[in-house]
C-alpha positions in Angstrom: -75.2 0.6 11.1 -74.4 -3.0 10.2 -78.0 -3.7 9.4 -78.2 -0.6 7.2 -75.2 -1.8 5.3 -76.9 -5.1 4.6 -80.0 -3.3 3.2 -78.3 -0.8 0.9 -78.0 -3.0 -2.1 -81.6 -4.1 -1.9 -83.6 -1.1 -0.8 -83.5 2.3 -2.6 -82.9 5.2 -0.1 -86.5 6.6 -0.5 -86.2 9.1 2.4 -83.0 10.6 1.0 -84.4 10.7 -2.6 -87.5 12.5 -1.4 -85.3 15.0 0.5 -83.3 15.8 -2.7 -86.6 16.2 -4.7 -87.9 18.7 -2.0 -84.7 20.6 -1.9 -84.5 21.1 -5.6 -88.3 21.3 -6.3 -88.8 18.5 -8.7 -90.1 14.9 -8.8 -88.1 12.2 -10.6 -89.6 9.3 -12.5 -88.5 6.0 -10.7 -88.1 4.5 -14.2 -85.7 7.2 -15.4 -82.0 7.0 -15.8 -81.5 10.0 -13.5 -83.4 8.3 -10.7 -81.2 5.3 -11.0 -78.1 7.4 -11.0 -79.2 9.3 -7.9 -80.2 6.1 -6.1 -76.7 4.6 -6.7 -75.0 7.8 -5.6 -77.0 8.0 -2.4 -76.3 4.3 -1.6 -72.6 4.9 -2.1 -72.7 8.0 0.1 -74.6 6.2 3.0 -72.3 3.2 2.7 -69.2 5.4 2.9 -70.6 7.3 5.9 -71.4 4.1 7.8 -68.0 2.5 7.0 -66.2 5.7 8.0 -68.0 5.8 11.4 -67.3 2.2 12.1 -63.6 2.6 11.1 -63.3 5.6 13.5 -65.2 3.8 16.3 -63.5 0.4 16.0 -60.0 1.2 14.7 -59.7 4.9 15.6 -58.6 5.6 12.0 -59.8 8.4 9.6 -61.7 7.5 6.5 -61.2 9.2 3.1 -64.4 9.6 1.1 -64.3 8.8 -2.6 -63.8 11.5 -5.2 -67.4 11.3 -6.2 -70.4 9.2 -5.1 -71.5 9.1 -8.8 -68.8 6.6 -9.7 -67.9 6.5 -13.4 -70.9 8.8 -14.1 -69.5 11.6 -11.9 -67.1 14.5 -12.1 -63.8 14.6 -10.1 -64.2 17.4 -7.6 -60.4 18.3 -7.9 -59.8 18.0 -11.7 -63.3 18.7 -12.8 -62.9 15.9 -15.4 -65.1 12.8 -15.8 -64.1 9.9 -13.6 -63.0 7.0 -15.7 -63.4 3.4 -14.5 -60.4 2.1 -12.7 -58.2 -0.2 -14.8 -58.5 -3.8 -13.5 -55.1 -5.1 -12.3 -54.3 -8.7 -13.2 -52.4 -10.2 -10.3 -50.1 -13.2 -10.4 -51.8 -14.7 -7.3 -55.3 -14.6 -8.9 -56.4 -11.7 -6.7 -56.3 -13.6 -3.4 -57.0 -10.9 -0.8 -55.6 -10.9 2.7 -58.8 -11.9 4.4 -59.2 -14.9 2.1 -55.5 -15.9 2.7 -56.0 -15.6 6.4 -59.2 -17.8 6.4 -57.4 -20.4 4.2 -54.4 -20.5 6.6 -56.6 -21.0 9.6 -58.6 -23.7 7.8 -55.4 -25.6 7.3 -53.5 -24.9 10.5 -56.3 -24.3 12.9 -56.7 -28.0 13.8 -53.5 -27.8 15.8 -54.4 -24.6 17.6 -56.4 -24.0 20.7 -59.7 -22.2 20.6 -58.3 -19.0 22.2 -55.4 -19.0 19.8 -57.7 -19.2 16.8 -59.8 -16.4 18.1 -56.7 -14.2 18.6 -55.6 -14.9 15.0 -59.0 -13.9 13.7 -59.1 -10.7 15.6 -55.6 -9.6 14.4 -56.4 -10.7 10.8 -59.6 -8.6 10.8 -57.7 -5.6 12.2 -55.0 -5.7 9.6 -57.5 -6.4 6.7 -59.3 -3.2 7.7 -56.0 -1.3 7.9 -54.9 -2.3 4.3 -58.5 -2.2 3.0 -58.2 -5.9 2.3 -55.7 -5.6 -0.5 -54.5 -8.6 -2.5 -51.6 -10.2 -0.5 -49.2 -9.7 -3.4 -49.8 -5.9 -3.2 -49.1 -5.6 0.6 -45.7 -4.1 1.2 -43.2 -3.9 4.1 -44.2 -0.3 4.5 -47.8 -1.3 5.0 -46.7 -3.8 7.7 -44.4 -1.3 9.4 -47.1 1.4 9.4 -49.7 -1.0 10.9 -47.3 -2.0 13.7 -46.3 1.6 14.3 -50.0 2.5 14.5 -50.5 -0.1 17.3 -47.6 1.4 19.2 -48.7 5.0 18.8 -50.7 6.9 21.4 -54.3 7.5 20.5 -57.1 9.8 21.4 -59.3 8.8 24.4 -63.0 9.5 23.6 -63.4 10.4 27.3 -60.5 12.9 27.2 -56.8 12.8 27.1 -54.6 10.2 25.4 -54.4 6.4 25.7 -51.0 4.7 25.7 -50.1 2.6 22.7 -49.6 -1.2 23.0 -46.4 -2.5 24.5 -43.7 -3.9 22.3 -44.5 -7.4 23.6 -48.2 -7.1 22.7 -47.5 -5.7 19.3 -45.2 -8.6 18.6 -48.0 -11.0 19.6 -50.1 -9.2 17.0 -47.4 -9.4 14.4 -46.7 -13.1 14.6 -50.1 -14.4 13.4 -49.9 -12.0 10.4 -46.4 -13.1 9.5 -47.7 -16.7 9.6 -50.3 -16.0 7.0 -47.7 -14.7 4.5 -45.4 -17.6 5.3 -48.2 -20.0 4.5 -49.1 -18.1 1.3 -45.5 -18.4 0.0 -45.4 -22.1 0.8 -48.6 -22.7 -1.0 -47.6 -20.6 -4.0 -50.2 -17.9 -3.4 -47.6 -15.1 -3.6 -44.0 -14.8 -4.9 -42.8 -11.8 -2.9 -41.2 -11.6 0.5 -43.0 -11.7 3.8 -43.7 -8.1 4.7 -43.7 -8.8 8.4 -40.3 -10.5 8.4 -37.8 -8.9 10.7 -40.4 -6.4 11.9 -40.3 -7.3 15.6 -40.1 -4.7 18.3 -37.4 -5.0 20.9 -39.0 -6.0 24.2 -38.0 -4.9 27.6 -36.8 -7.7 29.9 -39.8 -9.0 31.8 -39.6 -8.4 35.6 -42.1 -11.1 36.6 -44.1 -11.4 39.8 -42.6 -11.3 43.3 -43.4 -13.8 46.1 -45.4 -12.6 49.1 -43.6 -11.9 52.4 -44.6 -13.8 55.5 -46.5 -10.8 56.8 -48.4 -10.4 53.5 -49.3 -14.1 53.6 -50.7 -13.7 57.1 -52.9 -10.8 55.9 -54.2 -12.7 52.9 -54.5 -16.4 53.5 -57.1 -16.8 56.1 -60.7 -18.2 56.2 -62.1 -14.7 56.3 -61.2 -14.5 52.6 -64.3 -16.4 51.7 -64.4 -18.1 48.3 -60.8 -17.1 47.7 -59.4 -19.0 50.7 -59.1 -22.5 49.3 -57.8 -21.4 45.8 -55.1 -19.4 47.6 -54.2 -22.3 49.9 -54.1 -24.8 47.1 -51.8 -22.5 45.0 -49.5 -21.8 47.9 -49.1 -25.5 48.8 -49.1 -27.0 45.3 -47.5 -24.4 43.1 -50.3 -24.7 40.5 -50.9 -21.9 38.0 -54.0 -19.7 38.4 -55.9 -21.4 35.6 -54.9 -24.8 36.8 -56.3 -24.0 40.3 -59.5 -22.6 38.9 -60.1 -25.5 36.6 -60.0 -28.1 39.3 -63.0 -30.4 39.6 -64.1 -32.6 42.5 -63.1 -35.7 40.4 -59.5 -34.2 40.1 -58.9 -35.0 43.8 -57.8 -38.7 44.1 -55.9 -41.2 46.1 -53.4 -43.9 45.1 -51.4 -46.1 47.5 -52.4 -43.9 50.4 -51.2 -40.7 48.8 -53.9 -38.1 48.1 -53.2 -36.0 45.0 -54.5 -33.4 42.5 -54.9 -34.5 38.9 -53.9 -31.7 36.7 -55.1 -32.5 33.2 -56.8 -30.9 30.2 -60.6 -30.9 30.0 -63.4 -28.7 28.6 -63.1 -26.2 31.5 -59.3 -26.0 31.4 -56.5 -25.9 28.8 -53.0 -26.6 30.0 -50.1 -24.3 29.2 -47.7 -27.0 28.0 -47.5 -30.8 27.7 -45.4 -30.9 30.9 -48.2 -29.2 32.8 -50.1 -32.5 32.9 -49.1 -34.0 36.2 -50.2 -35.3 39.6 -49.4 -33.2 42.7 -49.5 -34.8 46.2 -51.8 -32.9 48.6 -49.7 -31.2 51.3 -50.5 -32.1 54.9 -51.1 -28.4 55.6 -54.1 -28.6 53.3 -55.4 -31.8 54.9 -55.0 -30.5 58.4 -56.8 -27.3 57.5 -59.9 -29.4 56.5 -59.5 -29.5 52.7 -60.6 -33.1 52.3 -63.8 -32.3 54.2 -64.4 -29.3 52.0 -64.0 -31.6 48.9 -66.4 -34.1 50.4 -69.0 -31.4 51.0 -68.6 -30.2 47.4 -69.1 -33.7 46.1 -72.4 -34.1 47.9 -73.9 -30.9 46.6 -77.4 -31.1 45.0 -79.0 -29.0 42.3 -82.5 -27.3 42.9 -84.2 -30.5 41.7 -82.6 -32.5 44.4 -80.2 -34.4 42.1 -76.6 -34.8 43.2 -74.2 -32.7 41.2 -71.5 -34.8 39.4 -68.2 -33.6 38.0 -68.7 -30.1 39.5 -66.0 -27.5 39.9 -64.1 -27.6 43.1 -64.3 -23.8 43.7 -67.0 -21.2 43.0 -65.0 -19.3 40.5 -67.1 -19.0 37.4 -66.9 -15.5 36.2 -69.4 -13.5 34.0 -67.3 -14.1 30.9 -66.9 -17.8 31.5 -63.2 -17.2 32.3 -62.6 -18.4 35.8 -58.9 -17.5 35.9 -59.5 -13.9 34.8 -62.4 -13.6 37.3 -60.4 -14.9 40.2 -57.4 -12.8 39.3 -59.5 -9.7 39.3 -61.3 -10.6 42.5 -58.0 -11.4 44.2 -56.6 -8.0 43.1 -59.4 -6.2 44.8 -59.1 -8.3 47.9 -55.4 -7.8 48.1 -55.7 -4.1 48.0 -58.4 -4.1 50.7 -56.1 -6.2 52.9 -53.4 -3.5 52.6 -51.0 -5.6 50.5 -50.2 -3.0 47.9 -46.6 -3.7 47.0 -45.9 -3.6 43.2 -45.5 -6.8 41.1 -47.8 -8.9 43.4 -50.6 -10.9 42.0 -52.2 -14.4 42.4 -49.3 -16.0 40.5 -47.1 -14.7 43.5 -48.3 -17.8 45.4 -46.6 -20.0 42.8 -43.5 -17.8 43.3 -43.6 -18.6 47.0 -43.9 -22.3 46.3 -40.9 -22.3 44.0 -38.9 -20.2 46.4 -39.7 -22.5 49.3 -38.5 -25.5 47.2 -35.3 -23.8 46.3 -34.6 -22.9 50.0 -35.4 -26.5 51.0 -32.8 -27.9 48.6 -35.3 -29.7 46.4 -33.6 -31.2 43.3 -34.4 -29.2 40.1 -36.0 -32.2 38.4 -38.3 -32.8 41.3 -39.2 -29.2 41.3 -39.9 -29.3 37.6 -42.2 -32.3 38.1 -44.3 -30.4 40.7 -44.3 -27.1 38.8 -45.3 -28.6 35.5 -42.0 -27.7 33.7 -39.9 -29.9 31.4 -37.4 -32.1 33.2 -33.8 -32.6 32.1 -33.3 -34.6 28.9 -32.3 -37.9 30.5 -35.2 -38.0 32.9 -37.7 -36.7 30.4 -36.8 -39.4 27.8 -36.0 -42.4 29.9 -38.0 -42.0 33.1 -41.7 -42.5 33.7 -41.5 -40.0 36.6 -40.5 -39.8 40.2 -43.7 -41.3 41.5 -46.3 -40.0 43.9 -44.6 -41.2 47.1 -41.3 -39.5 46.3 -43.1 -36.3 45.3 -45.1 -36.5 48.6 -41.8 -36.5 50.5 -40.6 -33.6 48.5 -43.7 -31.5 48.9 -43.8 -31.9 52.7 -40.5 -30.0 52.7 -42.5 -26.8 51.8 -43.2 -24.6 54.8 -43.7 -20.8 55.3 
């Protein structure tokens, strides 16, 4: 379909023209005005059909055909009067369309965004541009914005039968925010004079329930060597409090030692983005991990060789690379299947529940809130954050040894 769209303006629809000639019993001269008119009408009809199918397939929205495929040379099917050319509207913003405004906004602001955030902005921009038929930004109204958001919330037909639930209020709001930013940028840059159509259009979100920690019995069922490739990621999360993506992004070189304290280096690199600035930290390795043979595991990973016999350097600590190149998503899904097979089926349990266990254990052990923040990768209180360089590895080592299950 997309290839056909690209060829329409260059290639006359010879098959369709021949079909019209056969149906009506005549042959047109390719040099005649009638042949040219028919060619343009068929091109418009094919283009409208393809765009309509794509709109239905990708956006689940109906598509209205034009009044006539003959353009200004045609007759309106309803009024039976000649179709006049649409009056060109002169806009104060120079006709800047939404897709153009979105691209200019990302060109300016994208340098401060992460790759995934930019991709999300582009997806949402494309969705909205299709919904409003890429109007000029000065012509987009609050009603357009409200209708778009309501469409995201509404139930839709499932091609396989039944209905699909609409997006949650929280998800719709995450779609709304990038669109609102485009209009804020356009106002600041003088690209439009009107108000932001997405302003005050948020949906009220239900209070998040969050994940629950595992019980002792559930931990016994899950965290054992028989879990295979999931065993060490579970152990590390349980005894370090690291987030799922932080665990999955660990490399052999992220395991270090300083002044006799072995630690994890949680930092940003090509295979892992950190959630916040405070997430960059060093976490002492718990003696439970050391006694379970973790350092031997790390050493074995460091000595791996590739098929050519060369030693692998800077390799990942765990075999967690998924088919989409998203290790956190891959491990989360794999753990979900493993958890159900182990008979741990209570609601609100997931891989992040190990982090909940870690935080709960610190709370029960009386760990100071600033020490807990340093280990979990949260912002510490103002005074410590501004004037202190951190509690130091040895102190955090003493703190983390208080964790037990």
